[in-house]
All heavy atoms as a GROMACS GRO file, in nm:
protein
  555
    1MET      N    1   9.441 -10.678 -14.131
    1MET     CA    2   9.360 -10.570 -14.180
    1MET      C    3   9.244 -10.618 -14.269
    1MET      O    4   9.137 -10.561 -14.262
    1MET     CB    5   9.450 -10.472 -14.255
    1MET     CG    6   9.404 -10.328 -14.256
    1MET     SD    7   9.330 -10.260 -14.107
    1MET     CE    8   9.460 -10.164 -14.043
    2PRO      N    9   9.261 -10.722 -14.353
    2PRO     CA   10   9.148 -10.769 -14.433
    2PRO      C   11   9.029 -10.811 -14.347
    2PRO      O   12   8.915 -10.792 -14.386
    2PRO     CB   13   9.205 -10.887 -14.512
    2PRO     CG   14   9.351 -10.862 -14.517
    2PRO     CD   15   9.384 -10.793 -14.388
    3SER      N   16   9.056 -10.869 -14.230
    3SER     CA   17   8.946 -10.911 -14.142
    3SER      C   18   8.866 -10.789 -14.096
    3SER      O   19   8.745 -10.792 -14.089
    3SER     CB   20   9.001 -10.988 -14.023
    3SER     OG   21   8.898 -11.017 -13.933
    4ARG      N   22   8.935 -10.682 -14.063
    4ARG     CA   23   8.868 -10.559 -14.020
    4ARG      C   24   8.783 -10.503 -14.134
    4ARG      O   25   8.671 -10.458 -14.113
    4ARG     CB   26   8.970 -10.457 -13.973
    4ARG     CG   27   8.906 -10.330 -13.922
    4ARG     CD   28   9.014 -10.232 -13.875
    4ARG     NE   29   8.956 -10.106 -13.846
    4ARG     CZ   30   8.923 -10.066 -13.725
    4ARG    NH1   31   8.943 -10.144 -13.621
    4ARG    NH2   32   8.872  -9.947 -13.706
    5ARG      N   33   8.836 -10.503 -14.256
    5ARG     CA   34   8.761 -10.453 -14.371
    5ARG      C   35   8.636 -10.538 -14.393
    5ARG      O   36   8.530 -10.486 -14.421
    5ARG     CB   37   8.849 -10.453 -14.496
    5ARG     CG   38   8.778 -10.390 -14.615
    5ARG     CD   39   8.867 -10.368 -14.734
    5ARG     NE   40   8.980 -10.286 -14.699
    5ARG     CZ   41   9.105 -10.313 -14.732
    5ARG    NH1   42   9.133 -10.421 -14.803
    5ARG    NH2   43   9.204 -10.234 -14.698
    6LEU      N   44   8.649 -10.670 -14.377
    6LEU     CA   45   8.535 -10.759 -14.391
    6LEU      C   46   8.429 -10.723 -14.287
    6LEU      O   47   8.310 -10.715 -14.318
    6LEU     CB   48   8.578 -10.905 -14.375
    6LEU     CG   49   8.466 -11.008 -14.370
    6LEU    CD1   50   8.395 -11.014 -14.504
    6LEU    CD2   51   8.521 -11.144 -14.334
    7GLN      N   52   8.470 -10.701 -14.164
    7GLN     CA   53   8.375 -10.668 -14.059
    7GLN      C   54   8.310 -10.534 -14.086
    7GLN      O   55   8.190 -10.516 -14.062
    7GLN     CB   56   8.444 -10.670 -13.923
    7GLN     CG   57   8.481 -10.810 -13.880
    7GLN     CD   58   8.561 -10.813 -13.752
    7GLN    OE1   59   8.583 -10.711 -13.689
    7GLN    NE2   60   8.606 -10.930 -13.715
    8GLU      N   61   8.384 -10.434 -14.135
    8GLU     CA   62   8.326 -10.304 -14.167
    8GLU      C   63   8.222 -10.318 -14.279
    8GLU      O   64   8.115 -10.259 -14.272
    8GLU     CB   65   8.435 -10.205 -14.208
    8GLU     CG   66   8.522 -10.162 -14.092
    8GLU     CD   67   8.642 -10.082 -14.136
    8GLU    OE1   68   8.662 -10.060 -14.257
    8GLU    OE2   69   8.718 -10.041 -14.047
    9THR      N   70   8.254 -10.396 -14.380
    9THR     CA   71   8.160 -10.421 -14.489
    9THR      C   72   8.038 -10.493 -14.437
    9THR      O   73   7.924 -10.455 -14.468
    9THR     CB   74   8.227 -10.503 -14.601
    9THR    OG1   75   8.339 -10.430 -14.651
    9THR    CG2   76   8.131 -10.532 -14.713
   10SER      N   77   8.059 -10.595 -14.356
   10SER     CA   78   7.947 -10.670 -14.298
   10SER      C   79   7.856 -10.578 -14.218
   10SER      O   80   7.733 -10.586 -14.230
   10SER     CB   81   7.997 -10.784 -14.209
   10SER     OG   82   8.069 -10.877 -14.284
   11LEU      N   83   7.913 -10.493 -14.137
   11LEU     CA   84   7.833 -10.401 -14.055
   11LEU      C   85   7.756 -10.301 -14.142
   11LEU      O   86   7.639 -10.272 -14.116
   11LEU     CB   87   7.921 -10.326 -13.956
   11LEU     CG   88   7.959 -10.402 -13.831
   11LEU    CD1   89   8.060 -10.323 -13.750
   11LEU    CD2   90   7.836 -10.434 -13.747
   12ARG      N   91   7.821 -10.248 -14.244
   12ARG     CA   92   7.755 -10.153 -14.335
   12ARG      C   93   7.636 -10.220 -14.403
   12ARG      O   94   7.526 -10.163 -14.408
   12ARG     CB   95   7.856 -10.103 -14.438
   12ARG     CG   96   7.804  -9.990 -14.523
   12ARG     CD   97   7.916  -9.921 -14.599
   12ARG     NE   98   8.019 -10.009 -14.648
   12ARG     CZ   99   8.025 -10.055 -14.773
   12ARG    NH1  100   7.935 -10.022 -14.861
   12ARG    NH2  101   8.123 -10.135 -14.810
   13TYR      N  102   7.654 -10.342 -14.451
   13TYR     CA  103   7.546 -10.415 -14.517
   13TYR      C  104   7.436 -10.448 -14.417
   13TYR      O  105   7.317 -10.431 -14.446
   13TYR     CB  106   7.598 -10.542 -14.582
   13TYR     CG  107   7.684 -10.523 -14.705
   13TYR    CD1  108   7.731 -10.398 -14.744
   13TYR    CD2  109   7.722 -10.631 -14.782
   13TYR    CE1  110   7.811 -10.382 -14.856
   13TYR    CE2  111   7.800 -10.616 -14.895
   13TYR     CZ  112   7.844 -10.491 -14.931
   13TYR     OH  113   7.923 -10.475 -15.042
   14PHE      N  114   7.474 -10.494 -14.299
   14PHE     CA  115   7.377 -10.526 -14.195
   14PHE      C  116   7.292 -10.404 -14.160
   14PHE      O  117   7.169 -10.413 -14.150
   14PHE     CB  118   7.450 -10.577 -14.070
   14PHE     CG  119   7.368 -10.569 -13.945
   14PHE    CD1  120   7.265 -10.659 -13.922
   14PHE    CD2  121   7.392 -10.471 -13.851
   14PHE    CE1  122   7.187 -10.651 -13.807
   14PHE    CE2  123   7.316 -10.462 -13.736
   14PHE     CZ  124   7.213 -10.552 -13.715
   15LEU      N  125   7.356 -10.289 -14.140
   15LEU     CA  126   7.283 -10.168 -14.104
   15LEU      C  127   7.185 -10.125 -14.212
   15LEU      O  128   7.075 -10.078 -14.183
   15LEU     CB  129   7.379 -10.054 -14.070
   15LEU     CG  130   7.453 -10.067 -13.938
   15LEU    CD1  131   7.560  -9.959 -13.925
   15LEU    CD2  132   7.355 -10.062 -13.821
   16GLU      N  133   7.224 -10.143 -14.338
   16GLU     CA  134   7.133 -10.106 -14.446
   16GLU      C  135   7.012 -10.199 -14.450
   16GLU      O  136   6.900 -10.154 -14.473
   16GLU     CB  137   7.206 -10.107 -14.581
   16GLU     CG  138   7.130 -10.036 -14.691
   16GLU     CD  139   7.101  -9.890 -14.660
   16GLU    OE1  140   7.187  -9.820 -14.602
   16GLU    OE2  141   6.992  -9.843 -14.696
   17VAL      N  142   7.033 -10.328 -14.425
   17VAL     CA  143   6.919 -10.421 -14.418
   17VAL      C  144   6.830 -10.383 -14.300
   17VAL      O  145   6.707 -10.382 -14.311
   17VAL     CB  146   6.966 -10.568 -14.407
   17VAL    CG1  147   6.847 -10.661 -14.384
   17VAL    CG2  148   7.042 -10.609 -14.532
   18ALA      N  149   6.891 -10.348 -14.186
   18ALA     CA  150   6.813 -10.308 -14.069
   18ALA      C  151   6.731 -10.182 -14.100
   18ALA      O  152   6.616 -10.171 -14.059
   18ALA     CB  153   6.905 -10.286 -13.949
   19ARG      N  154   6.790 -10.087 -14.172
   19ARG     CA  155   6.720  -9.963 -14.206
   19ARG      C  156   6.603  -9.988 -14.301
   19ARG      O  157   6.495  -9.932 -14.284
   19ARG     CB  158   6.815  -9.864 -14.275
   19ARG     CG  159   6.898  -9.781 -14.184
   19ARG     CD  160   6.969  -9.672 -14.267
   19ARG     NE  161   7.092  -9.626 -14.208
   19ARG     CZ  162   7.211  -9.685 -14.215
   19ARG    NH1  163   7.227  -9.796 -14.276
   19ARG    NH2  164   7.316  -9.633 -14.158
   20THR      N  165   6.628 -10.072 -14.403
   20THR     CA  166   6.528 -10.091 -14.508
   20THR      C  167   6.432 -10.205 -14.481
   20THR      O  168   6.323 -10.208 -14.536
   20THR     CB  169   6.596 -10.118 -14.644
   20THR    OG1  170   6.671 -10.239 -14.635
   20THR    CG2  171   6.686 -10.002 -14.685
   21GLY      N  172   6.475 -10.302 -14.399
   21GLY     CA  173   6.392 -10.419 -14.374
   21GLY      C  174   6.388 -10.515 -14.491
   21GLY      O  175   6.301 -10.601 -14.500
   22SER      N  176   6.485 -10.501 -14.583
   22SER     CA  177   6.483 -10.581 -14.705
   22SER      C  178   6.623 -10.604 -14.760
   22SER      O  179   6.700 -10.509 -14.774
   22SER     CB  180   6.399 -10.506 -14.811
   22SER     OG  181   6.418 -10.558 -14.939
   23LEU      N  182   6.653 -10.729 -14.792
   23LEU     CA  183   6.780 -10.759 -14.859
   23LEU      C  184   6.783 -10.694 -14.997
   23LEU      O  185   6.885 -10.639 -15.039
   23LEU     CB  186   6.798 -10.910 -14.874
   23LEU     CG  187   6.822 -10.991 -14.747
   23LEU    CD1  188   6.820 -11.140 -14.779
   23LEU    CD2  189   6.951 -10.953 -14.680
   24THR      N  190   6.671 -10.700 -15.067
   24THR     CA  191   6.664 -10.645 -15.203
   24THR      C  192   6.686 -10.495 -15.202
   24THR      O  193   6.767 -10.443 -15.280
   24THR     CB  194   6.528 -10.679 -15.267
   24THR    OG1  195   6.512 -10.820 -15.269
   24THR    CG2  196   6.518 -10.625 -15.408
   25GLU      N  197   6.616 -10.425 -15.116
   25GLU     CA  198   6.631 -10.279 -15.109
   25GLU      C  199   6.772 -10.240 -15.066
   25GLU      O  200   6.830 -10.145 -15.119
   25GLU     CB  201   6.527 -10.218 -15.015
   25GLU     CG  202   6.529 -10.068 -15.011
   25GLU     CD  203   6.495 -10.002 -15.143
   25GLU    OE1  204   6.420 -10.061 -15.224
   25GLU    OE2  205   6.544  -9.890 -15.167
   26ALA      N  206   6.827 -10.312 -14.970
   26ALA     CA  207   6.965 -10.284 -14.926
   26ALA      C  208   7.062 -10.304 -15.042
   26ALA      O  209   7.153 -10.223 -15.062
   26ALA     CB  210   7.002 -10.373 -14.808
   27ALA      N  211   7.043 -10.410 -15.119
   27ALA     CA  212   7.131 -10.438 -15.233
   27ALA      C  213   7.123 -10.326 -15.336
   27ALA      O  214   7.225 -10.282 -15.391
   27ALA     CB  215   7.096 -10.572 -15.296
   28VAL      N  216   7.003 -10.277 -15.363
   28VAL     CA  217   6.985 -10.167 -15.458
   28VAL      C  218   7.055 -10.041 -15.408
   28VAL      O  219   7.130  -9.976 -15.480
   28VAL     CB  220   6.836 -10.140 -15.484
   28VAL    CG1  221   6.814 -10.010 -15.559
   28VAL    CG2  222   6.773 -10.256 -15.559
   29ARG      N  223   7.033 -10.008 -15.282
   29ARG     CA  224   7.092  -9.886 -15.225
   29ARG      C  225   7.245  -9.893 -15.219
   29ARG      O  226   7.312  -9.791 -15.235
   29ARG     CB  227   7.037  -9.859 -15.087
   29ARG     CG  228   6.893  -9.816 -15.090
   29ARG     CD  229   6.842  -9.787 -14.952
   29ARG     NE  230   6.702  -9.749 -14.958
   29ARG     CZ  231   6.645  -9.674 -14.867
   29ARG    NH1  232   6.713  -9.630 -14.763
   29ARG    NH2  233   6.517  -9.644 -14.878
   30LEU      N  234   7.299 -10.011 -15.195
   30LEU     CA  235   7.444 -10.027 -15.185
   30LEU      C  236   7.509 -10.064 -15.319
   30LEU      O  237   7.631 -10.073 -15.328
   30LEU     CB  238   7.478 -10.133 -15.080
   30LEU     CG  239   7.441 -10.095 -14.937
   30LEU    CD1  240   7.451 -10.216 -14.846
   30LEU    CD2  241   7.529  -9.982 -14.887
   31ASN      N  242   7.424 -10.091 -15.419
   31ASN     CA  243   7.472 -10.128 -15.552
   31ASN      C  244   7.558 -10.255 -15.550
   31ASN      O  245   7.668 -10.260 -15.606
   31ASN     CB  246   7.549 -10.013 -15.617
   31ASN     CG  247   7.566 -10.032 -15.766
   31ASN    OD1  248   7.480 -10.090 -15.832
   31ASN    ND2  249   7.676  -9.983 -15.819
   32VAL      N  250   7.508 -10.355 -15.478
   32VAL     CA  251   7.573 -10.486 -15.472
   32VAL      C  252   7.465 -10.593 -15.491
   32VAL      O  253   7.346 -10.563 -15.488
   32VAL     CB  254   7.649 -10.509 -15.340
   32VAL    CG1  255   7.763 -10.410 -15.325
   32VAL    CG2  256   7.557 -10.501 -15.222
   33SER      N  257   7.506 -10.717 -15.506
   33SER     CA  258   7.410 -10.824 -15.526
   33SER      C  259   7.342 -10.862 -15.393
   33SER      O  260   7.398 -10.843 -15.285
   33SER     CB  261   7.477 -10.947 -15.586
   33SER     OG  262   7.564 -11.006 -15.492
   34ILE      N  263   7.224 -10.917 -15.405
   34ILE     CA  264   7.152 -10.965 -15.287
   34ILE      C  265   7.233 -11.074 -15.218
   34ILE      O  266   7.240 -11.078 -15.095
   34ILE     CB  267   7.012 -11.017 -15.326
   34ILE    CG1  268   6.927 -10.904 -15.380
   34ILE    CG2  269   6.944 -11.084 -15.208
   34ILE    CD1  270   6.798 -10.948 -15.447
   35SER      N  271   7.297 -11.160 -15.296
   35SER     CA  272   7.375 -11.268 -15.235
   35SER      C  273   7.493 -11.213 -15.156
   35SER      O  274   7.531 -11.270 -15.053
   35SER     CB  275   7.422 -11.369 -15.340
   35SER     OG  276   7.510 -11.309 -15.433
   36ALA      N  277   7.552 -11.102 -15.200
   36ALA     CA  278   7.662 -11.041 -15.124
   36ALA      C  279   7.611 -10.991 -14.989
   36ALA      O  280   7.676 -11.010 -14.886
   36ALA     CB  281   7.725 -10.926 -15.202
   37ILE      N  282   7.494 -10.929 -14.990
   37ILE     CA  283   7.434 -10.882 -14.865
   37ILE      C  284   7.407 -11.001 -14.773
   37ILE      O  285   7.442 -11.000 -14.655
   37ILE     CB  286   7.300 -10.808 -14.892
   37ILE    CG1  287   7.321 -10.688 -14.982
   37ILE    CG2  288   7.231 -10.772 -14.762
   37ILE    CD1  289   7.372 -10.565 -14.918
   38SER      N  290   7.347 -11.105 -14.828
   38SER     CA  291   7.313 -11.223 -14.750
   38SER      C  292   7.437 -11.288 -14.689
   38SER      O  293   7.436 -11.327 -14.572
   38SER     CB  294   7.238 -11.323 -14.839
   38SER     OG  295   7.201 -11.436 -14.766
   39ARG      N  296   7.543 -11.300 -14.767
   39ARG     CA  297   7.668 -11.360 -14.717
   39ARG      C  298   7.727 -11.278 -14.603
   39ARG      O  299   7.774 -11.332 -14.503
   39ARG     CB  300   7.772 -11.373 -14.829
   39ARG     CG  301   7.748 -11.491 -14.921
   39ARG     CD  302   7.868 -11.516 -15.010
   39ARG     NE  303   7.913 -11.398 -15.082
   39ARG     CZ  304   7.869 -11.358 -15.200
   39ARG    NH1  305   7.775 -11.428 -15.263
   39ARG    NH2  306   7.917 -11.250 -15.257
   40GLN      N  307   7.726 -11.146 -14.617
   40GLN     CA  308   7.784 -11.061 -14.513
   40GLN      C  309   7.702 -11.068 -14.384
   40GLN      O  310   7.758 -11.072 -14.274
   40GLN     CB  311   7.794 -10.916 -14.562
   40GLN     CG  312   7.892 -10.896 -14.675
   40GLN     CD  313   8.034 -10.932 -14.638
   40GLN    OE1  314   8.078 -10.911 -14.526
   40GLN    NE2  315   8.108 -10.985 -14.733
   41VAL      N  316   7.571 -11.072 -14.396
   41VAL     CA  317   7.485 -11.085 -14.278
   41VAL      C  318   7.511 -11.221 -14.212
   41VAL      O  319   7.522 -11.231 -14.091
   41VAL     CB  320   7.337 -11.065 -14.313
   41VAL    CG1  321   7.246 -11.103 -14.196
   41VAL    CG2  322   7.310 -10.920 -14.353
   42ALA      N  323   7.522 -11.325 -14.293
   42ALA     CA  324   7.551 -11.459 -14.240
   42ALA      C  325   7.686 -11.461 -14.167
   42ALA      O  326   7.700 -11.525 -14.062
   42ALA     CB  327   7.548 -11.563 -14.351
   43THR      N  328   7.785 -11.391 -14.221
   43THR     CA  329   7.916 -11.382 -14.156
   43THR      C  330   7.903 -11.318 -14.018
   43THR      O  331   7.958 -11.367 -13.920
   43THR     CB  332   8.014 -11.300 -14.244
   43THR    OG1  333   8.034 -11.371 -14.366
   43THR    CG2  334   8.147 -11.279 -14.174
   44LEU      N  335   7.828 -11.208 -14.011
   44LEU     CA  336   7.807 -11.142 -13.881
   44LEU      C  337   7.732 -11.232 -13.784
   44LEU      O  338   7.763 -11.236 -13.666
   44LEU     CB  339   7.730 -11.012 -13.900
   44LEU     CG  340   7.810 -10.888 -13.934
   44LEU    CD1  341   7.717 -10.768 -13.946
   44LEU    CD2  342   7.916 -10.861 -13.831
   45GLU      N  343   7.632 -11.302 -13.835
   45GLU     CA  344   7.556 -11.394 -13.748
   45GLU      C  345   7.649 -11.500 -13.689
   45GLU      O  346   7.635 -11.536 -13.572
   45GLU     CB  347   7.440 -11.456 -13.824
   45GLU     CG  348   7.329 -11.358 -13.851
   45GLU     CD  349   7.214 -11.415 -13.932
   45GLU    OE1  350   7.236 -11.503 -14.017
   45GLU    OE2  351   7.101 -11.368 -13.911
   46THR      N  352   7.743 -11.548 -13.768
   46THR     CA  353   7.839 -11.646 -13.719
   46THR      C  354   7.930 -11.583 -13.612
   46THR      O  355   7.953 -11.644 -13.507
   46THR     CB  356   7.925 -11.701 -13.835
   46THR    OG1  357   7.837 -11.765 -13.928
   46THR    CG2  358   8.029 -11.799 -13.786
   47LEU      N  359   7.978 -11.463 -13.638
   47LEU     CA  360   8.064 -11.395 -13.541
   47LEU      C  361   7.991 -11.365 -13.410
   47LEU      O  362   8.046 -11.382 -13.302
   47LEU     CB  363   8.117 -11.263 -13.599
   47LEU     CG  364   8.223 -11.274 -13.707
   47LEU    CD1  365   8.250 -11.138 -13.768
   47LEU    CD2  366   8.350 -11.333 -13.651
   48VAL      N  367   7.865 -11.324 -13.421
   48VAL     CA  368   7.786 -11.290 -13.302
   48VAL      C  369   7.734 -11.416 -13.234
   48VAL      O  370   7.715 -11.419 -13.112
   48VAL     CB  371   7.667 -11.197 -13.343
   48VAL    CG1  372   7.568 -11.178 -13.231
   48VAL    CG2  373   7.720 -11.065 -13.391
   49GLY      N  374   7.711 -11.519 -13.311
   49GLY     CA  375   7.660 -11.644 -13.256
   49GLY      C  376   7.510 -11.644 -13.234
   49GLY      O  377   7.458 -11.719 -13.151
   50ALA      N  378   7.440 -11.556 -13.308
   50ALA     CA  379   7.295 -11.547 -13.294
   50ALA      C  380   7.236 -11.490 -13.423
   50ALA      O  381   7.304 -11.416 -13.495
   50ALA     CB  382   7.258 -11.456 -13.178
   51PRO      N  383   7.110 -11.524 -13.452
   51PRO     CA  384   7.045 -11.463 -13.568
   51PRO      C  385   7.028 -11.313 -13.546
   51PRO      O  386   6.994 -11.270 -13.436
   51PRO     CB  387   6.909 -11.532 -13.576
   51PRO     CG  388   6.906 -11.634 -13.470
   51PRO     CD  389   7.026 -11.619 -13.384
   52LEU      N  390   7.052 -11.234 -13.649
   52LEU     CA  391   7.041 -11.089 -13.638
   52LEU      C  392   6.907 -11.036 -13.686
   52LEU      O  393   6.874 -10.920 -13.659
   52LEU     CB  394   7.155 -11.023 -13.715
   52LEU     CG  395   7.294 -11.056 -13.662
   52LEU    CD1  396   7.402 -10.995 -13.751
   52LEU    CD2  397   7.310 -11.008 -13.518
   53PHE      N  398   6.832 -11.119 -13.757
   53PHE     CA  399   6.702 -11.076 -13.808
   53PHE      C  400   6.597 -11.183 -13.785
   53PHE      O  401   6.626 -11.302 -13.794
   53PHE     CB  402   6.708 -11.047 -13.959
   53PHE     CG  403   6.789 -10.926 -13.993
   53PHE    CD1  404   6.919 -10.939 -14.037
   53PHE    CD2  405   6.737 -10.799 -13.978
   53PHE    CE1  406   6.995 -10.827 -14.068
   53PHE    CE2  407   6.811 -10.687 -14.007
   53PHE     CZ  408   6.941 -10.701 -14.053
   54GLU      N  409   6.477 -11.137 -13.756
   54GLU     CA  410   6.359 -11.223 -13.762
   54GLU      C  411   6.301 -11.200 -13.900
   54GLU      O  412   6.317 -11.092 -13.958
   54GLU     CB  413   6.261 -11.183 -13.652
   54GLU     CG  414   6.318 -11.205 -13.513
   54GLU     CD  415   6.229 -11.152 -13.403
   54GLU    OE1  416   6.117 -11.103 -13.432
   54GLU    OE2  417   6.272 -11.157 -13.287
   55ARG      N  418   6.235 -11.299 -13.952
   55ARG     CA  419   6.188 -11.290 -14.091
   55ARG      C  420   6.036 -11.305 -14.103
   55ARG      O  421   5.987 -11.387 -14.179
   55ARG     CB  422   6.260 -11.395 -14.175
   55ARG     CG  423   6.407 -11.360 -14.191
   55ARG     CD  424   6.492 -11.478 -14.230
   55ARG     NE  425   6.627 -11.439 -14.269
   55ARG     CZ  426   6.725 -11.418 -14.185
   55ARG    NH1  427   6.706 -11.429 -14.056
   55ARG    NH2  428   6.845 -11.385 -14.230
   56PRO      N  429   5.960 -11.220 -14.032
   56PRO     CA  430   5.815 -11.226 -14.050
   56PRO      C  431   5.779 -11.159 -14.182
   56PRO      O  432   5.842 -11.060 -14.219
   56PRO     CB  433   5.761 -11.145 -13.932
   56PRO     CG  434   5.867 -11.044 -13.906
   56PRO     CD  435   5.997 -11.116 -13.937
   57PRO      N  436   5.681 -11.212 -14.252
   57PRO     CA  437   5.644 -11.145 -14.377
   57PRO      C  438   5.577 -11.011 -14.346
   57PRO      O  439   5.506 -11.001 -14.248
   57PRO     CB  440   5.547 -11.241 -14.443
   57PRO     CG  441   5.518 -11.348 -14.346
   57PRO     CD  442   5.607 -11.332 -14.227
   58PRO      N  443   5.592 -10.911 -14.420
   58PRO     CA  444   5.688 -10.897 -14.530
   58PRO      C  445   5.814 -10.828 -14.479
   58PRO      O  446   5.807 -10.722 -14.420
   58PRO     CB  447   5.615 -10.808 -14.628
   58PRO     CG  448   5.535 -10.717 -14.542
   58PRO     CD  449   5.498 -10.798 -14.418
   59GLY      N  450   5.928 -10.884 -14.503
   59GLY     CA  451   6.053 -10.817 -14.470
   59GLY      C  452   6.129 -10.876 -14.354
   59GLY      O  453   6.098 -10.985 -14.306
   60LEU      N  454   6.229 -10.801 -14.311
   60LEU     CA  455   6.318 -10.844 -14.204
   60LEU      C  456   6.312 -10.743 -14.090
   60LEU      O  457   6.308 -10.622 -14.113
   60LEU     CB  458   6.462 -10.851 -14.255
   60LEU     CG  459   6.487 -10.947 -14.371
   60LEU    CD1  460   6.626 -10.927 -14.426
   60LEU    CD2  461   6.469 -11.089 -14.326
   61VAL      N  462   6.313 -10.794 -13.969
   61VAL     CA  463   6.311 -10.710 -13.849
   61VAL      C  464   6.429 -10.753 -13.763
   61VAL      O  465   6.448 -10.874 -13.741
   61VAL     CB  466   6.179 -10.731 -13.772
   61VAL    CG1  467   6.178 -10.653 -13.643
   61VAL    CG2  468   6.060 -10.697 -13.859
   62PRO      N  469   6.509 -10.657 -13.713
   62PRO     CA  470   6.622 -10.698 -13.628
   62PRO      C  471   6.574 -10.778 -13.507
   62PRO      O  472   6.475 -10.743 -13.443
   62PRO     CB  473   6.683 -10.564 -13.584
   62PRO     CG  474   6.646 -10.470 -13.694
   62PRO     CD  475   6.508 -10.513 -13.737
   63SER      N  476   6.644 -10.885 -13.478
   63SER     CA  477   6.619 -10.965 -13.357
   63SER      C  478   6.673 -10.886 -13.238
   63SER      O  479   6.729 -10.776 -13.254
   63SER     CB  480   6.691 -11.099 -13.369
   63SER     OG  481   6.831 -11.077 -13.370
   64ALA      N  482   6.662 -10.941 -13.121
   64ALA     CA  483   6.718 -10.875 -13.002
   64ALA      C  484   6.868 -10.853 -13.021
   64ALA      O  485   6.920 -10.744 -12.995
   64ALA     CB  486   6.690 -10.958 -12.878
   65ALA      N  487   6.938 -10.956 -13.068
   65ALA     CA  488   7.083 -10.943 -13.092
   65ALA      C  489   7.111 -10.841 -13.202
   65ALA      O  490   7.204 -10.762 -13.192
   65ALA     CB  491   7.143 -11.078 -13.129
   66GLY      N  492   7.028 -10.842 -13.306
   66GLY     CA  493   7.045 -10.746 -13.415
   66GLY      C  494   7.022 -10.603 -13.370
   66GLY      O  495   7.094 -10.512 -13.411
   67GLY      N  496   6.924 -10.582 -13.283
   67GLY     CA  497   6.900 -10.449 -13.230
   67GLY      C  498   7.017 -10.398 -13.148
   67GLY      O  499   7.056 -10.282 -13.158
   68ARG      N  500   7.074 -10.487 -13.066
   68ARG     CA  501   7.191 -10.448 -12.986
   68ARG      C  502   7.311 -10.417 -13.075
   68ARG      O  503   7.381 -10.318 -13.053
   68ARG     CB  504   7.226 -10.558 -12.886
   68ARG     CG  505   7.128 -10.567 -12.769
   68ARG     CD  506   7.176 -10.660 -12.660
   68ARG     NE  507   7.201 -10.796 -12.704
   68ARG     CZ  508   7.109 -10.892 -12.710
   68ARG    NH1  509   6.986 -10.868 -12.674
   68ARG    NH2  510   7.140 -11.014 -12.750
   69LEU      N  511   7.331 -10.499 -13.178
   69LEU     CA  512   7.443 -10.476 -13.269
   69LEU      C  513   7.423 -10.346 -13.345
   69LEU      O  514   7.518 -10.267 -13.359
   69LEU     CB  515   7.459 -10.592 -13.367
   69LEU     CG  516   7.572 -10.579 -13.468
   69LEU    CD1  517   7.707 -10.568 -13.399
   69LEU    CD2  518   7.570 -10.696 -13.566
   70ALA      N  519   7.304 -10.320 -13.391
   70ALA     CA  520   7.277 -10.196 -13.465
   70ALA      C  521   7.302 -10.076 -13.376
   70ALA      O  522   7.365  -9.977 -13.420
   70ALA     CB  523   7.133 -10.196 -13.517
   71GLY      N  524   7.257 -10.081 -13.253
   71GLY     CA  525   7.280  -9.970 -13.161
   71GLY      C  526   7.428  -9.946 -13.136
   71GLY      O  527   7.474  -9.832 -13.137
   72ALA      N  528   7.502 -10.053 -13.117
   72ALA     CA  529   7.646 -10.040 -13.092
   72ALA      C  530   7.719  -9.990 -13.216
   72ALA      O  531   7.809  -9.908 -13.207
   72ALA     CB  532   7.702 -10.174 -13.047
   73ALA      N  533   7.678 -10.037 -13.333
   73ALA     CA  534   7.745 -10.000 -13.457
   73ALA      C  535   7.721  -9.853 -13.490
   73ALA      O  536   7.811  -9.784 -13.540
   73ALA     CB  537   7.697 -10.087 -13.572
   74VAL      N  538   7.603  -9.803 -13.461
   74VAL     CA  539   7.571  -9.663 -13.490
   74VAL      C  540   7.650  -9.570 -13.399
   74VAL      O  541   7.696  -9.464 -13.439
   74VAL     CB  542   7.419  -9.638 -13.478
   74VAL    CG1  543   7.386  -9.490 -13.483
   74VAL    CG2  544   7.346  -9.712 -13.588
   75ARG      N  545   7.668  -9.614 -13.274
   75ARG     CA  546   7.748  -9.532 -13.180
   75ARG      C  547   7.891  -9.531 -13.224
   75ARG      O  548   7.965  -9.448 -13.225
   75ARG     CB  549   7.739  -9.587 -13.038
   75ARG     CG  550   7.608  -9.556 -12.973
   75ARG     CD  551   7.614  -9.596 -12.827
   75ARG     NE  552   7.620  -9.740 -12.812
   75ARG     CZ  553   7.517  -9.817 -12.780
   75ARG    NH1  554   7.401  -9.764 -12.760
   75ARG    NH2  555   7.530  -9.945 -12.768
   0.00000   0.00000   0.00000
């Protein structure tokens, strides 16, 4: 069960970054540290085996894999 909770947290953090385009804004909205958001996104990237965000300035944009994950997670 802890693994499932970790994945749920990771997905929630990932979706907030995808919505806001910012680790900082996601951290503020979720009331957690930026490093916690970053770690959870990194965990998901490891599980998926692909980067979930492109990092063009300014902000973050979901990659192809990130877009697919976001769509699946919302459903």
